[in-house]
C-alpha positions as CSV (number, residue, x, y, z in Angstrom):
1,M,0.0,0.0,0.0
2,N,1.2,3.5,-0.7
3,N,2.0,6.2,1.9
4,D,-0.9,8.4,0.9
5,N,-3.4,5.7,1.9
6,N,-1.5,5.2,5.2
7,N,-1.8,8.9,5.9
8,N,-5.5,8.8,5.1
9,R,-6.1,6.1,7.7
10,E,-4.2,8.0,10.3
11,N,-6.5,11.0,9.8
12,N,-9.7,8.9,9.8
13,K,-10.1,9.4,6.1
14,P,-11.3,6.7,3.6
15,A,-8.6,5.5,1.2
16,G,-9.4,5.6,-2.5
17,L,-8.7,7.4,-5.7
18,F,-10.0,10.7,-4.5
19,A,-10.6,10.1,-0.8
20,D,-9.1,13.3,0.3
21,K,-11.5,15.3,-1.8
22,A,-14.4,14.4,0.5
23,Y,-12.8,16.4,3.4
24,E,-12.2,20.0,3.8
25,P,-8.4,20.8,4.3
26,T,-7.5,22.8,7.4
27,P,-4.2,23.7,9.0
28,D,-5.4,22.3,12.3
29,V,-5.4,18.5,12.0
30,S,-7.4,18.2,15.2
31,S,-10.3,20.1,13.7
32,I,-10.9,17.6,11.0
33,P,-14.1,15.7,11.7
34,S,-13.5,12.2,12.8
35,E,-15.1,9.2,11.1
36,N,-17.3,8.7,14.1
37,T,-18.8,12.2,13.8
38,S,-19.1,12.2,10.0
39,K,-21.4,9.2,10.0
40,S,-24.9,9.3,11.3
41,T,-25.3,5.5,11.4
42,V,-23.0,2.5,11.4
43,A,-24.9,-0.8,11.5
44,Q,-23.6,-4.3,11.2
45,S,-25.6,-7.0,9.4
46,I,-25.2,-10.7,9.4
47,A,-22.0,-11.8,7.7
48,T,-22.2,-14.7,5.1
49,Q,-19.4,-17.0,4.0
50,D,-18.5,-15.0,0.8
51,N,-19.5,-11.5,1.7
52,Q,-19.7,-9.3,4.8
53,P,-22.3,-6.6,4.5
54,V,-21.8,-3.4,6.5
55,S,-24.3,-0.5,6.3
56,T,-22.9,3.1,6.4
57,D,-24.8,6.4,5.9
58,T,-22.5,9.3,5.3
59,S,-23.9,12.4,7.1
60,A,-25.2,15.2,5.1
61,T,-23.1,17.6,7.1
62,T,-19.8,16.1,5.9
63,A,-17.8,19.0,4.4
64,P,-16.4,18.8,0.8
65,A,-12.7,19.0,0.1
66,S,-10.4,21.0,-2.1
67,R,-8.5,19.8,-5.1
68,V,-5.8,17.2,-4.4
69,T,-3.3,15.3,-6.5
70,K,-4.8,12.4,-8.3
71,K,-3.8,8.9,-7.1
72,T,-4.3,5.4,-8.5
73,I,-5.4,2.3,-6.7
74,A,-2.4,0.6,-5.2
75,S,-1.6,-3.0,-6.0
76,G,-2.9,-5.4,-3.4
77,E,-5.6,-3.0,-2.0
78,P,-9.3,-3.9,-2.1
79,L,-11.2,-2.3,-5.0
80,K,-13.7,0.3,-3.8
81,L,-16.6,0.1,-6.2
82,A,-19.6,2.4,-6.1
83,V,-22.9,1.2,-7.5
84,V,-24.8,4.2,-8.8
85,G,-27.8,5.0,-11.1
86,H,-31.3,6.4,-11.3
87,T,-33.9,5.4,-8.8
88,N,-35.5,1.9,-9.2
89,T,-33.0,0.6,-11.8
90,G,-32.1,-2.4,-9.6
91,K,-28.8,-1.3,-8.0
92,T,-29.6,-3.2,-4.8
93,S,-30.9,-6.2,-6.8
94,I,-27.6,-6.5,-8.7
95,L,-25.7,-6.4,-5.4
96,R,-27.9,-9.1,-3.9
97,T,-27.1,-11.4,-6.8
98,L,-23.4,-10.6,-6.8
99,L,-23.3,-11.2,-3.0
100,R,-25.5,-14.3,-3.2
101,D,-27.5,-12.6,-0.4
102,V,-31.3,-12.4,-0.5
103,Y,-31.2,-10.3,2.7
104,F,-28.9,-7.4,1.5
105,G,-30.6,-4.1,1.4
106,E,-34.3,-3.6,0.6
107,V,-35.9,-4.3,-2.8
108,K,-39.3,-2.9,-3.7
109,N,-41.0,-2.0,-6.9
110,E,-40.9,1.6,-6.1
111,A,-38.6,4.6,-6.4
112,A,-36.0,5.7,-3.8
113,T,-36.0,2.5,-1.7
114,T,-32.4,2.9,-0.8
115,R,-32.0,6.1,1.3
116,H,-28.4,5.7,2.4
117,V,-25.1,4.2,1.4
118,E,-24.7,0.5,2.3
119,Q,-21.4,-1.4,2.1
120,A,-20.7,-5.0,1.5
121,Q,-17.4,-6.9,1.0
122,L,-16.5,-9.7,-1.4
123,T,-13.8,-11.8,0.1
124,D,-11.5,-14.6,-0.9
125,S,-13.4,-17.7,0.2
126,R,-10.2,-19.4,1.2
127,T,-8.1,-16.7,2.8
128,G,-10.8,-14.3,4.0
129,E,-9.0,-11.4,2.3
130,V,-11.2,-8.5,1.3
131,L,-11.0,-8.2,-2.5
132,V,-13.8,-5.7,-3.4
133,A,-15.8,-3.3,-1.2
134,L,-19.1,-2.6,-2.8
135,Y,-21.2,0.5,-2.0
136,D,-24.9,0.6,-2.7
137,T,-25.9,4.2,-3.2
138,P,-29.3,6.0,-3.2
139,G,-30.9,6.6,-6.6
140,L,-30.2,9.8,-8.4
141,E,-33.6,11.5,-8.3
142,D,-33.2,14.8,-10.0
143,A,-29.9,14.9,-12.0
144,S,-31.3,17.4,-14.4
145,G,-32.2,19.8,-11.6
146,L,-28.7,19.4,-10.1
147,M,-27.1,20.0,-13.5
148,D,-29.0,23.3,-13.8
149,W,-27.8,24.3,-10.4
150,L,-24.2,23.4,-11.3
151,E,-24.4,25.4,-14.5
152,D,-25.8,28.4,-12.7
153,N,-23.6,28.3,-9.7
154,T,-20.2,26.9,-10.7
155,A,-17.7,28.1,-13.3
156,S,-17.6,26.0,-16.4
157,R,-13.8,26.7,-16.7
158,R,-13.2,24.8,-13.5
159,D,-12.7,21.0,-13.7
160,G,-15.5,18.6,-12.7
161,I,-14.1,17.7,-9.3
162,E,-14.0,21.3,-8.2
163,R,-17.5,21.9,-9.4
164,L,-18.7,18.8,-7.4
165,Q,-16.9,20.0,-4.3
166,Q,-18.6,23.4,-4.6
167,F,-21.9,21.6,-4.7
168,L,-21.1,19.5,-1.6
169,A,-20.2,22.7,0.3
170,A,-23.6,24.4,-0.6
171,D,-26.7,24.4,1.5
172,I,-28.7,22.4,-1.1
173,A,-26.5,19.4,-0.5
174,Q,-27.5,19.2,3.1
175,G,-31.2,18.6,2.6
176,A,-34.3,20.8,2.2
177,D,-35.4,20.3,5.8
178,S,-32.2,21.6,7.2
179,Y,-32.3,24.9,5.4
180,N,-36.0,25.2,4.5
181,L,-35.2,25.0,0.8
182,P,-37.8,24.2,-1.9
183,Y,-35.6,21.5,-3.4
184,D,-33.6,18.7,-2.0
185,Y,-30.4,17.3,-3.5
186,S,-29.2,15.5,-0.4
187,Q,-29.6,12.1,-2.0
188,E,-27.4,13.2,-5.0
189,A,-24.9,14.5,-2.5
190,K,-24.6,11.1,-0.8
191,V,-23.9,9.5,-4.2
192,I,-21.3,12.1,-5.1
193,R,-19.5,11.8,-1.8
194,Q,-19.3,8.1,-2.3
195,L,-18.0,8.5,-5.8
196,L,-15.2,10.8,-4.5
197,T,-14.0,8.0,-2.1
198,S,-14.3,5.2,-4.6
199,D,-11.9,3.8,-7.2
200,M,-14.5,3.2,-9.8
201,A,-18.2,2.9,-10.4
202,I,-20.8,0.9,-12.2
203,Y,-23.8,2.8,-13.6
204,V,-26.8,0.5,-13.5
205,V,-29.2,0.9,-16.4
206,D,-32.7,-0.5,-16.5
207,A,-32.5,-1.9,-20.1
208,R,-36.3,-1.6,-20.4
209,E,-36.2,2.2,-20.1
210,P,-35.9,4.5,-23.1
211,V,-32.9,6.9,-23.3
212,L,-34.1,10.1,-21.7
213,G,-32.4,13.4,-21.0
214,K,-32.2,12.8,-17.2
215,Y,-30.0,9.8,-17.8
216,K,-27.7,11.9,-20.0
217,D,-27.4,14.4,-17.2
218,E,-26.6,11.7,-14.7
219,L,-23.7,10.4,-16.8
220,S,-22.4,13.9,-17.3
221,I,-22.3,14.5,-13.5
222,L,-20.7,11.1,-12.9
223,S,-18.0,11.8,-15.4
224,W,-16.9,14.9,-13.4
225,A,-15.8,12.6,-10.5
226,A,-12.9,11.5,-12.8
227,I,-13.1,7.8,-12.0
228,P,-13.8,5.0,-14.4
229,V,-17.5,4.4,-14.9
230,M,-18.9,1.3,-16.6
231,P,-22.6,1.0,-17.5
232,V,-24.3,-2.3,-16.5
233,F,-27.5,-3.3,-18.2
234,N,-30.0,-4.8,-15.8
235,F,-33.3,-6.7,-16.7
236,T,-31.8,-7.6,-20.1
237,D,-34.1,-10.7,-20.3
238,S,-37.0,-8.4,-20.9
239,Q,-38.5,-8.3,-24.4
240,N,-38.7,-4.5,-24.1
241,A,-34.9,-4.0,-23.7
242,N,-33.5,-1.0,-25.5
243,I,-29.8,-1.9,-25.3
244,D,-28.9,-0.7,-28.8
245,D,-30.3,2.8,-28.2
246,W,-28.4,3.0,-24.9
247,Q,-25.1,1.8,-26.4
248,T,-25.4,4.5,-29.1
249,M,-25.9,7.2,-26.4
250,L,-23.1,5.9,-24.3
251,A,-20.7,5.8,-27.2
252,R,-21.3,9.5,-27.8
253,R,-20.1,10.1,-24.2
254,N,-17.0,8.0,-24.7
255,L,-18.4,5.1,-22.6
256,H,-17.5,2.2,-24.9
257,I,-17.1,-0.5,-22.3
258,S,-20.4,-1.8,-20.9
259,T,-21.8,-5.2,-19.9
260,R,-25.1,-7.1,-19.3
261,F,-25.9,-8.5,-15.9
262,D,-29.5,-9.5,-15.2
263,S,-30.1,-9.6,-11.5
264,V,-33.1,-11.9,-11.9
265,A,-32.3,-14.2,-14.9
266,F,-28.7,-14.9,-13.7
267,E,-25.9,-16.1,-15.9
268,F,-22.5,-16.9,-14.3
269,E,-20.7,-16.0,-17.5
270,D,-22.3,-12.5,-17.4
271,E,-20.8,-12.0,-13.9
272,M,-17.4,-13.0,-15.1
273,R,-17.7,-10.7,-18.0
274,L,-18.6,-7.9,-15.6
275,W,-15.4,-8.3,-13.5
276,K,-13.3,-8.8,-16.6
277,N,-14.5,-5.6,-18.2
278,L,-13.9,-3.7,-15.0
279,A,-10.4,-5.1,-14.8
280,T,-9.6,-3.7,-18.2
281,M,-10.2,-0.2,-16.8
282,L,-7.8,-0.5,-14.0
283,T,-4.0,0.0,-13.7
284,H,-3.8,-2.7,-11.1
285,S,-6.4,-5.4,-11.6
286,E,-4.8,-8.1,-9.3
287,M,-7.7,-8.1,-6.9
288,L,-10.3,-8.6,-9.6
289,E,-8.3,-11.3,-11.2
290,Q,-8.0,-13.1,-7.9
291,L,-11.8,-12.6,-7.4
292,M,-12.6,-14.1,-10.8
293,Q,-10.4,-17.1,-10.2
294,R,-11.8,-17.8,-6.8
295,R,-15.5,-17.3,-7.8
296,T,-15.0,-19.7,-10.8
297,E,-13.6,-22.3,-8.5
298,D,-16.4,-21.8,-6.0
299,W,-19.0,-22.0,-8.7
300,A,-17.7,-25.3,-10.0
301,Q,-17.5,-26.7,-6.4
302,L,-21.1,-25.7,-5.8
303,Y,-22.1,-27.7,-8.8
304,D,-20.2,-30.8,-7.7
305,E,-21.7,-30.6,-4.2
306,A,-25.2,-30.2,-5.6
307,N,-24.8,-33.3,-7.7
308,I,-23.5,-35.2,-4.7
309,I,-26.7,-34.1,-2.8
310,I,-28.9,-35.4,-5.6
311,A,-27.0,-38.6,-6.0
312,D,-27.1,-39.4,-2.3
313,F,-30.8,-38.8,-2.3
314,L,-31.5,-41.1,-5.2
315,L,-29.3,-43.9,-3.7
316,N,-31.1,-43.5,-0.4
317,V,-34.5,-44.0,-2.1
318,A,-33.3,-46.7,-4.5
319,A,-32.1,-48.8,-1.5
320,F,-35.3,-48.3,0.4
321,V,-37.1,-51.7,0.9
322,R,-39.9,-53.0,3.1
323,E,-40.9,-56.6,3.6
324,I,-44.4,-57.9,4.0
325,N,-45.9,-61.4,4.2
326,E,-47.5,-63.0,1.2
327,D,-51.0,-62.5,2.5
328,D,-50.6,-59.0,4.1
329,D,-52.4,-56.0,2.7
330,P,-49.6,-53.9,1.1
331,L,-51.5,-50.6,1.0
332,P,-50.5,-49.3,4.5
333,V,-46.9,-50.1,3.9
334,L,-47.0,-48.6,0.5
335,Q,-48.4,-45.4,1.9
336,Q,-45.7,-45.2,4.6
337,M,-43.0,-45.7,2.0
338,Q,-44.5,-43.0,-0.3
339,E,-44.6,-40.5,2.6
340,A,-41.0,-41.3,3.5
341,V,-39.9,-40.6,-0.1
342,R,-41.8,-37.3,-0.2
343,Q,-40.1,-36.1,3.0
344,S,-36.7,-37.2,1.7
345,E,-37.3,-35.3,-1.5
346,R,-38.3,-32.1,0.3
347,A,-35.1,-32.4,2.5
348,M,-33.0,-32.8,-0.7
349,Q,-34.7,-29.7,-2.2
350,H,-34.0,-27.7,1.0
351,N,-30.3,-28.8,0.9
352,L,-30.0,-27.5,-2.7
353,L,-31.7,-24.2,-1.7
354,N,-29.4,-23.7,1.2
355,L,-26.3,-24.6,-0.9
356,Y,-27.1,-21.8,-3.4
357,K,-28.2,-19.5,-0.6
358,F,-31.9,-19.4,-1.3
359,Y,-34.0,-19.8,1.8
360,D,-37.6,-20.8,2.4
361,N,-38.7,-17.7,4.1
362,A,-40.9,-14.6,3.6
363,V,-38.1,-12.5,2.2
364,A,-37.7,-14.3,-1.1
365,A,-39.8,-16.7,-3.1
366,T,-38.3,-20.2,-3.4
367,P,-38.7,-23.0,-6.0
368,L,-40.8,-24.9,-3.5
369,E,-43.6,-22.4,-4.2
370,L,-43.8,-23.6,-7.8
371,Q,-46.4,-26.3,-8.6
372,A,-43.8,-28.3,-10.6
373,Y,-41.9,-29.0,-7.4
374,Q,-44.9,-29.4,-5.1
375,Q,-46.7,-32.1,-7.2
376,D,-46.7,-35.5,-5.7
377,P,-44.0,-37.7,-7.3
378,F,-46.4,-40.6,-7.0
379,D,-49.1,-38.9,-9.0
380,P,-49.7,-41.0,-12.2
381,E,-50.5,-37.8,-14.1
382,L,-47.0,-36.4,-13.3
383,L,-45.4,-39.6,-14.6
384,K,-47.4,-39.3,-17.8
385,S,-46.5,-35.6,-18.2
386,Y,-42.8,-36.6,-18.3
387,G,-43.6,-39.3,-20.9
388,I,-42.7,-42.1,-18.5
389,R,-44.2,-45.5,-19.3
390,T,-44.1,-47.9,-16.4
391,T,-45.5,-51.1,-17.8
392,S,-45.9,-52.9,-21.1
393,G,-48.4,-55.4,-22.5
394,A,-52.1,-55.7,-22.0
395,A,-52.1,-54.0,-18.5
396,A,-50.1,-51.0,-19.7
397,G,-53.2,-48.7,-20.0
398,A,-54.7,-49.7,-16.7
399,L,-51.4,-49.5,-14.7
400,L,-49.8,-46.5,-16.5
401,G,-48.2,-44.3,-13.9
402,L,-48.8,-46.6,-11.0
403,G,-45.5,-48.4,-11.1
404,I,-47.1,-51.7,-10.0
405,D,-45.6,-55.1,-10.9
406,A,-48.7,-56.7,-12.4
407,A,-47.3,-60.2,-12.4
408,A,-46.5,-60.1,-8.7
409,L,-49.3,-58.1,-7.1
410,G,-51.9,-58.7,-9.8
411,T,-51.8,-62.5,-9.3
412,T,-51.8,-62.3,-5.5
413,L,-54.4,-59.6,-4.9
414,G,-56.2,-59.7,-8.1
415,L,-55.6,-57.1,-10.8
416,G,-58.6,-55.1,-9.9
417,A,-57.6,-54.8,-6.2
418,A,-54.0,-53.8,-7.3
419,I,-55.3,-51.0,-9.5
420,G,-57.9,-49.7,-7.0
421,G,-56.0,-50.1,-3.8
422,I,-52.5,-49.1,-4.5
423,A,-51.5,-45.4,-5.2
424,G,-48.5,-46.5,-7.2
425,G,-44.8,-45.7,-7.4
426,L,-43.6,-48.9,-5.7
427,L,-42.5,-52.2,-7.2
428,S,-42.9,-55.6,-5.6
429,N,-40.0,-58.0,-6.0
430,T,-40.6,-61.8,-5.5
431,S,-37.7,-63.0,-7.6
432,S,-35.8,-64.6,-4.7
433,I,-36.5,-68.3,-4.3
434,A,-36.1,-67.9,-0.5
435,D,-38.7,-65.2,-0.5
436,R,-41.1,-67.5,-2.4
437,I,-40.5,-70.3,0.1
438,T,-41.0,-68.1,3.1
439,G,-43.9,-66.1,1.5
440,V,-42.2,-62.8,1.8
441,K,-42.7,-59.8,-0.5
442,R,-40.2,-57.0,-0.8
443,L,-41.4,-53.6,-1.8
444,Y,-39.1,-51.2,-3.6
445,I,-39.5,-47.8,-5.2
446,D,-40.0,-48.5,-8.9
447,P,-37.5,-47.4,-11.6
448,A,-40.1,-45.0,-13.2
449,T,-40.4,-43.0,-9.9
450,L,-36.6,-43.0,-9.4
451,T,-36.3,-41.6,-13.0
452,L,-38.8,-38.9,-12.3
453,L,-37.2,-37.9,-9.0
454,A,-33.8,-37.7,-10.7
455,T,-35.1,-35.6,-13.6
456,R,-37.0,-33.2,-11.3
457,A,-34.0,-32.8,-9.0
458,L,-31.7,-31.8,-12.0
459,D,-34.3,-29.4,-13.3
460,L,-34.4,-27.7,-9.9
461,L,-30.6,-27.5,-9.9
462,T,-30.6,-25.9,-13.3
463,A,-33.2,-23.4,-12.2
464,L,-31.2,-22.4,-9.1
465,R,-28.1,-21.9,-11.2
466,H,-29.9,-19.4,-13.3
467,R,-31.9,-17.6,-10.7
468,G,-30.7,-14.3,-9.4
469,H,-30.9,-13.5,-5.7
470,A,-33.0,-10.5,-6.4
471,A,-35.8,-12.6,-7.8
472,T,-38.9,-12.1,-5.6
473,D,-41.5,-13.8,-7.8
474,A,-41.8,-17.6,-7.8
475,T,-42.5,-17.5,-11.5
476,Q,-39.0,-16.0,-12.0
477,L,-37.5,-19.3,-11.0
478,L,-37.6,-21.1,-14.4
479,Y,-34.6,-20.8,-16.5
480,K,-35.8,-19.1,-19.7
481,G,-32.8,-20.1,-21.8
482,E,-33.9,-23.6,-22.2
483,N,-37.1,-25.6,-21.3
484,S,-37.4,-27.8,-18.3
485,S,-38.2,-31.5,-18.8
486,L,-41.8,-30.9,-17.8
487,E,-42.1,-28.1,-20.4
488,T,-40.7,-30.3,-23.2
489,S,-42.6,-33.4,-22.3
490,L,-45.1,-32.8,-25.1
491,T,-44.3,-33.2,-28.8
492,D,-45.5,-30.6,-31.4
493,D,-48.7,-32.5,-32.1
494,G,-49.6,-32.6,-28.4
495,D,-48.6,-36.2,-27.8
496,H,-46.1,-37.2,-25.2
497,A,-42.6,-37.6,-26.3
498,D,-41.4,-41.1,-27.0
499,E,-39.2,-42.3,-24.1
500,D,-36.5,-43.9,-26.3
501,N,-36.5,-41.8,-29.5
502,N,-36.9,-38.4,-27.8
503,P,-36.2,-38.8,-24.1
504,I,-37.0,-35.9,-21.8
505,T,-35.9,-37.6,-18.6
506,V,-32.3,-38.0,-17.5
507,W,-32.4,-41.7,-18.6
508,P,-35.0,-44.1,-19.9
509,A,-37.0,-45.5,-17.0
510,H,-36.0,-49.0,-17.8
511,K,-32.3,-48.2,-17.9
512,L,-31.3,-47.1,-14.4
513,P,-27.6,-46.3,-13.9
514,S,-25.6,-49.2,-12.5
515,E,-25.2,-47.4,-9.1
516,L,-29.0,-47.3,-8.6
517,K,-29.4,-50.9,-9.7
518,K,-26.7,-52.0,-7.1
519,A,-28.4,-49.9,-4.4
520,R,-31.6,-51.9,-4.9
521,G,-29.8,-54.9,-3.4
522,K,-28.3,-52.9,-0.5
523,P,-31.1,-52.1,2.0
524,Q,-28.4,-51.2,4.6
525,W,-27.5,-48.1,2.4
526,S,-30.9,-46.5,3.0
527,S,-31.7,-44.6,6.1
528,L,-35.3,-44.9,5.2
529,S,-35.0,-48.7,5.7
530,S,-32.6,-48.9,8.6
531,G,-33.4,-45.6,10.4
532,K,-29.6,-45.2,10.8
533,S,-28.9,-42.0,8.9
534,E,-25.2,-41.4,9.4
535,Q,-24.2,-45.1,9.0
536,A,-26.3,-45.5,5.9
537,Q,-24.8,-42.4,4.3
538,L,-21.2,-43.6,5.0
539,L,-22.0,-46.9,3.2
540,R,-23.3,-45.1,0.1
541,T,-20.6,-42.4,-0.1
542,D,-18.4,-43.9,-2.7
543,M,-21.3,-44.8,-4.9
544,A,-22.7,-41.3,-4.6
545,W,-19.5,-39.8,-6.0
546,S,-19.7,-42.3,-8.9
547,L,-23.4,-41.5,-9.6
548,S,-22.9,-37.7,-9.3
549,G,-20.4,-37.9,-12.2
550,K,-23.0,-39.5,-14.4
551,L,-25.6,-36.9,-13.3
552,Q,-23.3,-34.1,-14.5
553,S,-23.2,-35.8,-17.9
554,Y,-27.0,-35.4,-18.1
555,K,-26.9,-31.6,-17.5
556,R,-28.8,-29.4,-19.9
557,E,-26.5,-26.4,-19.6
558,S,-23.1,-25.6,-21.0
C-alpha cells in the first residue's frame, strides 16, 4: 500500500482514488471531523461466507474538500466500487445477486427504496482477504435539476471535481429540511461523496427504459468525478430491452465498455464478463483477477456438491425396501413408503436451496412455491407428463403411472384390487427363491419413480443456477434459456414424447444407472430402511460420487 493511503487512515479518512476530496483541508489537524462524527449511522448486518455486508450512511453535514493530487489504486488493495444509477434501476438487486445474499438491502418495486449508502465486501473464500468493497448508493432522483444548479452556480472553466466540491459545500447538498429549501439534493450529495471516495463505479441501467435526458445528465455529473464508470444493463431478459439505443448514447459520451448483468435471470458467464470488463479499466487489476479465479472455482465446487446431494438422495431412495408377508395388505406399507420418499425429496430440495443461498422464508420466493416442485412424485399424471411409461403389454393402460408389478401383485391380490387399492410408485419383488418359500414380499421404489425424482432434481438444480438472488416472484425461477423437462414433455402435435426416441428424462425409466441398480440390493444403504442416517450415508458415499459424475453428464446447460 502507498504512503498516501496510510496517511488517510491516520487521519480517519477513507482510502481511495480521491478520498481526500471528501474532506475540507484545514491547517489544524485536530479540527478535521473524525469518522465517528461524520457518519450518522453504522450498522452491522449478518456476515455470510462469501461477503460481509456493512451499512454506512454518510452524514449530510460532511464537508467537501479542495483539489488534491490524483492517485491510482495501489496493487494489493481492495477495490472500492460504487454502484450508482437512477432510482429503481435495480442497484440493490444487482448487489444481492453478486453477493448471493437475499437479505442485502431492501428491494421494492418503487422509487428511492435505498436512502443511504450500504457497504458489502467480497472476500476470498479461502483466505478471507477482502477483494472488493461494494457501495450501494441511493438513486439519483433529479440529476437534471442538479445539472441546472451546477451550470448556474459553478464556473464551467473549473474542472468537474472542483464543481462537485462546490456543490457539496452548498446548503442544497445538506437537505431541504435543514435549510428550509424548496428542493432537496441530499440524495445526490450522498452519491457524489461516495464517488469521490471510490476507485471506480458501475452505472446501473434498466434496459427496459428509453434513453431520456435525465440519464444523460446523470452520466455527465458522474464523469466529473474523474473515476472509471462502466454502464451495466439490468433486466436484459425483458423483451422490451433498449440496449442498442443505450449503447449509441453511451458511445457519444466515450463510454465504450459496458456489460449485461440481469439480477433476476442470472448467468454466471455474465458475472465473469462484468469483472473482466472492470479489470480492463484499472491500472492494477490483481484483486479482480483473484476474485474471478476464486469465484470460478467456488461455482464449480457448488455444482459438484449439488450433484452429490442429488446422487445421495437417489441412492437412499433406491435402496429403500420394506418386507411384508404374502397375505398381508400392502396398502398401509406402500403409503408409509411413499410419505418417507416425499419427505426425503423435500429435504433434498432444501439442501439445494441452502447450498445456493436461497432460503424458504418470507423475504424471497423459493422454488418450492412452484407447482412443478410441489406435485406428488407418485401422481400418475405427473409420470405421464414426463412421458414415462411404467408397464408394457395388456395391462399398460390400466397401470400406466402406477408403477405396479402386475405379475407379482396382480396374481396375488387380483388385478382389480391392485389398481384400485395401491396409489403407485412402488414395485414388488418376489424373484428370490427364498422369498417365495417363506412367503415374503419385498417392496421397492420402482424405476419410473426414481427416474422422475432424478429428472425433477436436476431441473431444480438448473433453475437455481440461473436464478438471481434479487428474484422475488416464484415465476422468476424457471430458466428461460432452455425448457425444463416438464415443459418439453409434449411433442409438437400434443402427444407425449417417446421415451426412447426423444427422451426428456435423464435416462429411460427401464435403464437405471448401475449405481442405482446396485443400491436396490443394498437395503443397509438406506436410512429410510434402517433408520440409521449417518451409518447408511457412509455406506453409500463412494457410490454417490460415482453417480454424481453421471448426473453431470446429463446436464442441460453448458
